[in-house]
C-alpha positions in Angstrom: 0.0 0.1 -0.3 1.8 3.4 -1.1 -1.2 5.7 -0.4 0.6 9.1 0.2 -0.4 11.8 2.9 0.9 15.3 2.1 -0.1 18.7 2.2 -2.9 19.1 -0.1 -3.5 15.8 -0.2 -4.2 13.6 3.1 -2.4 15.8 5.3 -5.6 -6.4 23.5 -2.5 -7.1 25.1 -2.6 -4.2 28.3 1.0 -3.4 27.7 3.2 -5.6 30.0 0.2 -6.7 31.3 -1.4 -10.5 30.4 -4.7 -9.9 31.7 -7.4 -7.6 30.3 -9.5 -5.7 32.8 -13.0 -5.0 33.0 -14.6 -2.6 30.0 -12.2 -3.6 28.1 -11.3 -7.5 27.0 -11.3 -9.9 30.1 -9.2 -12.9 30.3 -5.9 -13.4 29.1 -5.7 -13.4 25.3 -2.7 -11.3 24.4 0.2 -12.4 21.9 2.5 -12.8 25.2 0.2 -15.7 26.5 1.9 -19.4 25.8 -0.4 -21.4 23.5 -2.5 -23.9 25.0 -1.9 -27.7 24.3 -2.3 -28.4 20.4 -4.1 -31.3 19.4 -3.8 -33.4 16.8 -4.2 -31.0 13.6 -6.7 -32.5 11.2 -5.6 -31.4 7.2 -7.9 -29.5 5.3 -8.0 -30.2 1.9 -4.4 -31.0 0.6 -3.0 -30.3 4.0 -1.6 -26.8 3.4 -4.3 -25.5 6.5 -5.9 -27.9 9.2 -7.9 -27.4 12.4 -7.2 -28.6 15.7 -4.8 -26.5 16.7 -5.1 -24.7 19.9 -3.5 -21.0 20.6 -4.5 -18.5 23.5 -7.7 -18.1 24.0 -9.6 -14.8 22.7 -10.4 -12.1 25.4 -13.5 -11.8 26.4 -14.6 -8.7 25.3 -17.0 -6.6 28.1 -19.8 -4.1 28.1 -19.0 -0.5 29.0 -21.0 0.9 31.4 -22.8 4.8 30.1 -20.1 7.2 31.4 -17.6 4.6 31.8 -14.3 5.8 30.4 -12.8 3.3 27.8 -9.7 1.6 27.0 -7.1 3.3 24.7 -6.9 0.6 21.9 -3.9 0.8 19.5 -4.0 -1.6 16.8 -0.7 -2.7 14.7 -1.1 -4.4 11.4 1.1 -5.3 9.0 0.7 -5.5 5.0 1.7 -8.2 2.8 3.1 -9.8 5.8 6.1 -11.9 3.5 9.1 -12.4 5.2 12.4 -12.2 2.7 14.9 -13.0 5.2 15.4 -9.8 6.6 14.0 -10.8 9.9 11.3 -8.3 10.5 8.3 -10.7 10.7 9.7 -12.7 13.7 11.7 -9.6 15.3 7.9 -7.6 15.5 6.4 -11.3 17.1 8.8 -11.4 19.5 7.9 -7.5 20.2 4.3 -8.1 20.4 5.1 -11.5 22.9 7.5 -9.5 25.5 4.7 -6.6 25.5 1.5 -8.7 25.4 0.4 -7.7 22.4 -1.7 -8.9 19.4 -1.4 -7.7 15.9 -3.2 -7.9 12.7 -0.7 -9.5 9.9 -2.5 -8.6 6.3 -0.8 -11.4 4.1 -0.9 -10.9 0.5 -2.0 -14.5 -1.1 0.5 -14.8 -3.7 3.7 -14.7 -1.2 2.2 -18.2 -1.0 2.5 -18.9 -4.8 5.8 -19.6 -6.5 6.7 -17.9 -9.8 7.0 -20.7 -11.9 3.0 -20.9 -11.1 2.2 -17.6 -11.4 0.1 -18.5 -14.7 -2.7 -19.5 -11.6 -3.2 -15.9 -10.9 -5.6 -14.1 -13.0 -5.6 -10.6 -11.8 -8.6 -8.4 -12.8 -8.1 -6.1 -15.8 -4.3 -7.4 -16.1 -2.3 -9.9 -17.6 -2.2 -13.2 -15.9 0.1 -13.8 -14.1 1.0 -10.1 -13.4 1.7 -8.7 -10.1 3.4 -5.0 -9.1 4.8 -6.6 -5.7 6.4 -9.6 -7.7 6.9 -13.0 -6.3 8.8 -14.8 -3.2 11.8 -17.0 -3.6 11.1 -20.8 -2.7 13.1 -19.8 0.6 10.6 -17.0 0.9 7.4 -18.5 0.8 8.6 -21.0 3.2 9.7 -18.5 6.0 6.4 -16.5 5.4 4.5 -20.1 5.5 6.5 -20.7 9.0 6.0 -17.2 10.6 2.1 -17.0 9.6 1.8 -20.4 11.5 3.4 -19.4 14.1 1.6 -16.0 14.6 -1.5 -17.1 14.6 -0.7 -19.7 17.3 0.5 -16.5 19.7 -3.1 -15.2 18.9 -2.2 -12.8 16.0 -4.8 -12.5 13.4 -4.4 -13.3 9.7 -6.1 -10.7 7.5 -5.3 -10.4 3.8 -3.7 -7.6 1.6 -5.1 -9.1 -1.5 -2.7 -10.6 -4.4 -0.9 -8.5 -7.0 -1.4 -5.1 -5.7 -2.4 -2.8 -8.5 -2.6 0.9 -7.7 -2.2 2.8 -11.1 -3.4 2.6 -14.9 -6.4 0.3 -16.0 -5.5 -2.3 -14.3 -6.0 -0.6 -11.0 -7.9 -1.8 -8.2 -9.6 1.6 -8.1 -11.6 0.3 -11.1 -12.4 -2.9 -9.7 -15.7 -4.3 -9.7 -17.3 -6.2 -6.9 -17.5 -9.3 -8.9 -13.9 -8.9 -9.6 -13.0 -8.0 -6.3 -14.7 -11.7 -5.6 -12.4 -13.0 -8.2 -9.6 -11.5 -6.3 -10.3 -12.4 -2.9 -11.2 -16.1 -4.0 -7.8 -16.6 -5.7 -6.1 -15.1 -2.5 -7.9 -17.5 -0.5 -6.9 -20.1 -2.6 -3.3 -19.6 -2.8 -3.0 -19.5 0.7 -5.3 -23.0 1.3 -3.3 -24.9 -1.8 0.2 -24.2 -1.1 1.1 -27.1 -0.6 -0.3 -28.4 -3.9 1.5 -25.2 -5.7 4.7 -25.5 -4.4 5.2 -29.3 -3.6 7.0 -28.4 -0.3 6.5 -31.4 1.5 9.0 -30.0 4.8 6.6 -27.8 6.5 3.5 -28.1 8.8 0.0 -26.9 7.6 -1.1 -23.8 8.7 -3.5 -24.6 11.9 -6.5 -22.5 10.8 -9.0 -22.9 8.4 -8.6 -19.4 6.6 -12.0 -19.4 5.3 -13.1 -18.7 8.4 -10.6 -16.9 9.8 -10.8 -14.3 7.2 -12.8 -11.4 8.4 -11.2 -8.3 7.1 -8.2 -7.0 4.8 -6.6 -3.7 3.4 -6.6 -2.8 -0.5 -3.3 -1.7 -2.1 -3.2 1.6 -1.6 -6.2 2.5 0.4 -8.3 2.2 -3.1 -11.2 0.2 -4.4 -13.3 0.0 -1.1 -16.6 0.8 -2.6 -17.0 -1.8 -4.8 -15.0 -4.1 -2.3 -17.6 -3.7 0.5 -20.7 -5.4 -1.2 -18.8 -8.6 -2.0 -17.0 -8.4 1.5 -20.9 -8.1 3.0 -21.8 -11.0 1.1 -18.6 -13.2 2.2 -20.0 -12.4 5.9 -16.6 -9.9 6.9 -17.0 -7.8 9.8 -14.3 -4.6 9.0 -12.3 -3.6 6.7 -9.3 -1.0 6.9 -9.1 0.5 3.5 -9.9 4.1 3.9 -7.6 7.0 3.5 -7.4 10.2 5.8 -9.6 9.1 8.5 -9.7 11.2 11.8 -9.0 9.8 15.0 -12.4 9.5 16.3 -14.5 6.3 17.5 -15.4 4.6 14.2 -18.9 3.8 12.1 -19.9 1.5 9.8 -20.0 1.4 6.1 -22.3 -1.1 4.0 -22.6 -3.0 7.2 -18.8 -3.6 8.1 -16.6 -1.4 10.6 -14.9 1.0 9.0 -11.3 1.2 10.5 -9.2 3.9 8.4 -5.2 5.0 8.7 -5.5 8.0 10.5 -4.2 11.6 10.2 -1.8 12.3 13.3 0.5 14.9 14.3 3.5 15.5 12.4 6.2 16.9 14.3 8.0 20.1 12.8 5.1 20.6 10.5 1.7 22.1 10.5 0.2 19.5 8.0 -0.4 16.1 9.8 0.4 12.6 8.1 -1.5 9.5 7.8 -0.2 6.8 10.6 1.4 4.3 8.1 5.4 4.0 7.4 5.1 4.9 4.0 3.3 7.5 4.7 6.2 9.0 7.1 8.5 8.0 3.9 6.7 10.1 1.4 7.0 13.3 3.3 10.4 12.9 4.4 12.3 11.5 1.1 9.9 12.2 -1.4 8.8 8.4 -1.8 12.6 7.5 -2.3 13.4 4.4 0.0 17.5 5.0 0.1 17.7 8.9 0.8 21.3 9.9 2.3 22.2 8.5 5.5 22.5 11.5 7.2 18.8 11.9 7.1 18.3 9.0 9.1 18.6 9.6 12.9 16.2 13.2 12.5 13.8 11.2 10.7 13.7 8.4 12.9 12.8 10.8 16.0 10.3 12.1 14.1 8.7 9.4 12.9 8.6 8.0 16.4 7.2 10.8 17.9 4.6 11.5 15.4 2.9 7.9 16.2 3.4 8.7 20.0 1.8 11.8 19.4 -1.1 10.3 17.7 -1.3 7.9 20.6 -1.1 10.4 23.7 -3.6 12.8 21.8 -6.3 9.9 21.8 -5.0 8.7 25.4 -5.6 11.8 26.7 -8.7 12.9 25.0 -11.5 10.8 23.2 -10.1 7.4 23.6 -10.6 6.8 19.8 -9.0 3.9 18.9 -5.5 4.2 17.2 -4.9 2.3 14.1 -1.1 2.0 12.9 -0.3 0.4 9.1 3.3 -1.0 8.5 5.1 -2.9 6.1 8.4 -5.1 6.5 10.7 -3.2 4.5 13.9 -1.8 5.5 13.1 1.9 3.8 15.9 4.5 4.4 18.0 2.0 7.0 15.2 0.6 8.7 14.2 3.6 10.5 10.7 3.3 10.1 10.9 -0.2 11.8 13.0 1.1 14.7 10.0 3.9 14.8 7.3 1.3 15.4 9.1 -0.9 18.0 10.2 2.2 19.7 6.4 3.8 19.8 5.0 0.5 20.6 7.0 0.3 23.9 6.0 3.5 24.7 2.5 2.8 24.4 3.1 -0.4 26.2 4.4 0.9 29.4 3.2 -0.8 32.4 2.1 2.5 34.0 -0.8 2.6 31.8 -2.9 0.0 32.4 -5.9 0.9 30.1 -4.2 0.1 27.0 -5.1 -2.5 24.8 -2.7 -3.5 22.2 -4.8 -6.0 20.2 -5.6 -7.1 16.5 -8.5 -5.8 14.6 -10.6 -8.7 15.1 -10.3 -8.4 18.7 -11.6 -4.7 18.4 -14.2 -5.9 16.1 -15.4 -8.2 18.8 -15.1 -5.5 21.2 -17.2 -2.9 19.1 -19.8 -5.5 18.6 -19.9 -6.2 22.2 -20.6 -2.5 23.3 -24.3 -1.0 23.7 -24.9 1.2 20.5 -25.8 4.2 22.6 -22.6 4.1 24.8 -20.9 4.0 21.0 -23.0 7.0 20.1 -21.8 8.8 22.8 -18.5 8.2 22.3 -18.3 9.5 18.5 -19.8 12.8 19.4 -16.4 13.3 20.7 -14.0 15.4 17.9 -10.3 14.8 17.4 -9.0 15.8 20.3 -11.9 16.5 22.7 -11.9 15.0 26.2 -14.0 12.4 27.3 -16.1 13.1 30.4 -18.3 10.4 32.1 -21.4 13.2 31.8 -20.5 12.9 27.9 -20.1 16.1 25.7 
């Protein structure tokens, strides 16, 4: 996803605490918990996926009372979720475990498909086998599958980033019809659920979940095409979508029956305009889309990106408690400074002194939203950006 935020364009773990408290999510369900004993997995289809494996119990959502202050939810998500030998997928799994967090990994379906089988991919309005993000090597496909398996067993969510990541020209996802989105989703699911047949790998364990049941949301490439995706997503029973660009730090609403969880405009230190809460948007504003700018700039940019995430968090935490959505890629752009910024920001948010912070996946947050009294959510939606919460409403 490479939606640029610029001036004139677009500007449940509990920190280190493993047990989630009242009004948030109760019981232990954080990424830091140990998986429960794994039973004998039962293969699904060709054995690429299975069911029967067990992982940490999902936290049980609890309803807020009228006038009760909500927790501060923070959702870290990752677009593509491929492990390409840079160690970023396991790095952030470990970070989540260390701080009792769960995250959402939006897996690109073709990251499970070898390039030798690319003719199996028929992207809408594009040549057969085309992809703007390329294909992974066999070793990187294996590494991706191992990390996706481990992530799910640790309590994380596996969503979708679809397949070929088409953002420009006539083949852009921006122009796809609902029927074409259905084809794209069906193919993404097939690549994940039939990787064993497509790769011929025999030295990997199956993914320990039924992806057709696991998949309840995604994020489109470049934050484009949401309007025509939503009718299809609703028909498939999805519960949320994270594709909206340029959202504000306010409590979310639904679009066409799905929760709409946008990237958000957050303060950008040193500037009068805001930046979207995603690593690529930091890069676009700092180095004009260049991923290899002069290294002398890295320390200042790393600090600026870190402070932007923290400023967005603090603004919500200290005022309306709107959920904070952060999007990322497993990339070493500009020397990896954005990965460092995300890590430092997460550590700040997970400070054990903040008992009312929940670092959760989109699925867990969706469960919490669905459990709330609509009147309570309506009260929260009355609060604007930076407007302080009070027990008596506005």
